GUFI-327917 format. One line per 3 residues: their letters; for each residue x, y, z of C-alpha. Coordinates in Angstrom, 1 decimal, m for minus. Example, Ala and Ser with C-alpha at 12.3 -4.5 7.8 and 13.67 -1.06 7.14 Angstrom:
# residues 2
as	12.3 m4.5 7.8  13.7 m1.1 7.1
# end
This chain:
# residues 274
ddn	33.4 44.6 60.1  33.5 45.8 56.6  34.6 42.4 55.4
kvv	31.7 40.7 57.2  29.2 43.0 55.6  30.6 42.2 52.1
ikr	30.4 38.5 52.8  26.8 38.8 54.0  25.8 40.7 50.9
kte	27.3 38.1 48.6  25.4 35.4 50.5  22.1 37.2 50.1
lgg	22.8 37.8 46.4  23.7 34.2 45.8  20.6 33.0 47.6
tfs	18.5 35.2 45.4  20.0 33.8 42.2  19.7 30.3 43.5
vas	15.9 30.7 44.2  15.4 32.3 40.8  17.3 29.5 39.1
wil	15.1 26.9 40.7  11.9 28.8 39.7  13.2 29.0 36.1
fvg	14.2 25.3 36.1  10.8 24.2 37.5  9.0 26.4 35.0
lls	10.9 25.1 32.0  10.5 21.5 33.2  6.7 22.0 33.5
vll	6.5 23.4 30.0  8.6 20.6 28.6  6.6 17.9 30.4
yqi	3.3 19.6 29.3  4.5 19.5 25.6  5.5 15.9 25.9
itk	2.2 14.8 27.5  0.0 16.7 25.1  1.8 15.1 22.2
lsi	1.4 11.6 23.6  m1.2 10.3 21.2  m2.2 7.0 19.5
evh	m3.7 6.3 16.1  m7.2 4.9 16.5  m8.8 2.9 13.8
rvr	m12.6 2.6 13.8  m14.8 0.6 11.5  m18.3 1.8 10.5
pan	m20.8 0.6 8.0  m20.6 2.3 4.6  m23.5 3.8 2.6
apd	m23.6 4.9 m1.0  m23.0 8.6 m0.4  m19.9 7.8 1.7
lls	m18.5 5.6 m1.0  m19.1 8.1 m3.8  m16.9 10.6 m1.9
fvn	m13.9 8.4 m2.4  m12.3 9.6 m5.6  m8.7 8.3 m6.1
dle	m6.0 8.0 m8.7  m5.0 4.3 m8.8  m1.9 2.8 m10.4
fni	m1.0 m0.9 m10.6  2.4 m2.0 m12.0  2.9 m5.7 m12.5
tti	6.4 m6.9 m13.6  6.9 m10.4 m15.0  10.4 m11.2 m13.9
ssm	12.1 m12.7 m16.9  14.2 m12.1 m20.0  11.1 m11.4 m22.0
scs	10.1 m8.1 m23.5  6.8 m6.3 m24.3  6.9 m7.9 m27.8
hlr	5.8 m11.1 m26.1  2.6 m9.5 m24.7  m0.9 m10.5 m26.0
gld	m4.5 m10.1 m24.9  m4.3 m7.0 m22.7  m7.5 m5.4 m24.0
slv	m10.5 m6.5 m21.9  m11.9 m5.8 m18.4  m14.2 m8.4 m16.9
igt	m16.7 m7.3 m14.2  m18.7 m9.7 m12.1  m18.6 m13.5 m12.0
lgs	m18.9 m15.7 m15.0  m22.5 m17.0 m15.2  m24.0 m14.4 m12.9
idy	m26.5 m11.8 m14.0  m24.1 m8.9 m13.5  m21.3 m10.5 m15.7
rvy	m19.9 m7.9 m18.2  m16.9 m7.6 m20.5  m15.7 m4.1 m21.5
pls	m12.9 m2.7 m23.6  m10.1 m2.1 m21.1  m9.4 1.4 m22.6
tyv	m12.8 2.6 m21.5  m11.8 2.3 m17.8  m8.0 2.6 m17.5
eyn	m4.9 3.7 m19.3  m2.6 0.8 m19.9  0.8 0.2 m21.4
cqn	3.8 m2.1 m21.3  7.3 m1.0 m20.5  10.5 m3.0 m20.9
tss	12.6 m3.0 m17.7  15.8 m4.7 m16.5  13.7 m7.2 m14.6
gpt	11.2 m7.9 m17.4  8.1 m6.4 m19.0  6.0 m4.3 m16.8
vsl	2.2 m3.9 m17.4  1.0 m0.6 m16.1  m2.7 0.2 m15.3
kcn	m3.7 3.7 m14.4  m7.2 5.0 m13.4  m7.7 8.7 m12.7
scq	m10.6 9.8 m10.6  m11.7 6.3 m9.8  m14.5 5.5 m7.4
ipr	m15.3 2.3 m5.6  m17.4 m0.1 m7.7  m19.6 m2.8 m6.2
rnh	m18.3 m5.8 m8.2  m15.0 m7.6 m8.7  m12.8 m6.8 m11.6
yis	m10.5 m9.1 m13.7  m7.8 m8.1 m16.1  m5.9 m10.8 m18.0
wqf	m2.9 m10.9 m20.3  m0.4 m13.4 m21.7  3.2 m13.5 m22.8
vdl	3.7 m15.9 m25.7  6.6 m17.7 m27.4  8.5 m15.8 m30.1
pnd	10.9 m17.5 m32.6  14.0 m18.5 m30.6  12.6 m16.5 m27.6
pai	10.4 m18.6 m25.3  7.9 m17.3 m22.8  9.2 m18.2 m19.4
avg	9.3 m16.4 m16.1  10.7 m16.9 m12.6  8.5 m14.5 m10.6
frf	6.3 m11.5 m10.4  6.7 m8.1 m8.8  3.9 m5.7 m8.0
nls	3.7 m2.0 m7.1  0.3 m0.7 m6.1  m0.5 3.0 m5.3
akd	m3.5 5.1 m4.5  m3.8 8.9 m3.8  m6.7 11.2 m3.3
had	m7.5 13.0 m6.5  m7.8 16.3 m4.6  m4.7 15.8 m2.5
gnh	m1.5 14.7 m4.1  0.6 15.1 m0.9  m0.3 11.6 0.5
vsf	0.1 8.3 m1.3  m0.7 4.8 m0.2  1.9 2.4 m1.6
vtg	2.3 m1.4 m1.5  5.1 m3.3 m3.2  6.3 m6.9 m3.1
tmi	7.8 m9.8 m5.1  6.8 m13.4 m5.6  9.8 m15.4 m6.7
sdt	9.8 m18.9 m7.9  11.6 m20.6 m5.0  9.0 m19.2 m2.6
ytn	6.6 m21.9 m3.5  8.7 m25.1 m3.4  11.0 m26.1 m0.5
dkp	13.7 m27.7 m2.6  13.6 m26.6 m6.2  13.0 m23.3 m7.9
ktf	10.0 m23.0 m10.3  9.8 m21.7 m13.9  6.4 m20.3 m14.7
rgp	5.2 m21.4 m18.1  2.0 m23.0 m19.4  m1.8 m22.5 m19.8
dvn	m2.8 m22.4 m16.2  m3.3 m18.9 m14.9  m1.1 m17.1 m12.3
vlr	m3.6 m15.0 m10.3  m2.6 m12.0 m8.3  m5.4 m11.1 m5.9
ihl	m5.7 m7.5 m4.6  m8.2 m6.1 m2.1  m9.2 m2.4 m2.2
fpq	m11.0 m0.9 0.8  m11.9 2.7 1.8  m10.0 4.5 4.6
ayn	m10.8 8.0 5.9  m8.0 9.8 7.6  m9.9 12.3 9.8
nln	m6.6 13.4 11.3  m5.3 14.5 7.8  m7.9 17.0 6.8
nlk	m10.4 14.2 6.0  m8.1 12.5 3.5  m9.8 9.6 1.7
liq	m7.9 6.8 0.2  m8.9 3.6 m1.5  m6.3 1.5 0.2
plf	m4.7 m1.3 m1.9  m3.8 m4.6 m0.1  m2.1 m7.6 m1.7
hdf	m4.1 m10.5 m0.6  m2.9 m13.7 m2.3  m1.0 m15.2 m5.2
isg	m2.2 m18.4 m6.9  0.5 m20.1 m8.9  m0.3 m21.3 m12.4
ssf	1.5 m23.7 m14.7  5.2 m24.2 m13.7  8.1 m26.6 m14.0
sev	10.6 m27.6 m11.4  12.5 m30.3 m13.3  14.8 m29.3 m16.1
sdl	13.7 m32.2 m18.3  10.1 m31.1 m18.0  10.9 m27.5 m18.9
qas	12.9 m28.6 m21.9  10.0 m30.8 m23.1  7.6 m27.9 m22.8
lqg	9.9 m25.8 m24.9  9.4 m28.2 m27.8  5.7 m27.8 m28.0
skn	3.4 m24.9 m28.7  0.7 m26.0 m26.1  2.7 m24.6 m23.2
glv	4.2 m21.6 m25.0  2.8 m18.9 m22.8  2.8 m17.3 m19.4
ntt	m0.8 m16.5 m18.3  m1.6 m13.8 m15.7  m4.8 m12.4 m14.2
lyi	m5.1 m9.5 m11.9  m8.1 m10.1 m9.6  m9.3 m6.9 m7.9
syl	m12.0 m7.3 m5.2  m13.6 m4.5 m3.3  m14.2 m4.5 0.5
sdy	m16.7 m1.7 0.5  m19.2 m2.8 3.2  m17.2 m0.8 5.8
ive	m15.1 2.3 6.0  m12.0 2.4 8.2  m11.8 5.8 10.0
ink	m8.5 6.9 11.4  m8.0 9.5 14.2  m5.3 10.5 16.6
enl	m6.3 10.7 20.2  m4.3 11.9 23.3  m3.4 9.3 25.9
mgi	m4.2 11.8 28.7  m7.2 14.0 28.9  m7.2 17.7 29.8
gki	m8.1 17.0 33.4  m5.2 14.7 33.9  m2.8 17.2 32.3
vif	m4.0 20.0 34.6  m3.7 17.8 37.7  m0.2 16.8 36.6
cic	0.9 20.4 36.1  m0.5 21.5 39.5  1.5 18.7 41.2
i	4.6 20.0 39.6
# end
């Protein structure tokens, strides 16, 4: 009889622990699922018309780095001194000294000379901007290039923790199917960049002037070795012409939020079912 009592007590104790384990398991599972569901969110982009006060609130530090991929150095650089605003022939056409708007310099890198343009506390202007420069022949050192590399960045002047960054390379063989190109001559190589305002409401109302590389228009170039050699004999083709064309898409503001996939009601019903 004593043995039977002992066995019965063990069975009751084991059942108690079994029920408690199930309750604990279900509770932990419910908490885990609740956490997963509440974190299921998507990034929602909305577009709304912009007005002047909205655009004035976008104050960014912008930096553009354009590398001409070549064996040249900054000693070849000429003409980096002017900023053109507006369209030639229009009433709003203006030419300003580049130094009044941006800090600029040239740095020699292993890939070629890099033109750097920096603008601190920049706002969104209403007109297009054009910045041009040339690399010219030096004695026994011709101006030739095989491509261009760009690095574009923007950050909120009041918040240095978030940076919008765009980079890419245009190499010569991208634009011909069979033969590589060497860029050289008077026709301009145009790098076109769009800037548009984005408000990240999910990041403490972070505001960025988002850079976007839009297009590359190839200038003078040579694919045949004989043509390139002929161009090296004359001064007419002795330069690599480059223009940075910056256009502003400021009619609309892109607002970014994060929204849960399931509302509060669905979460409560789900937890009750568990």
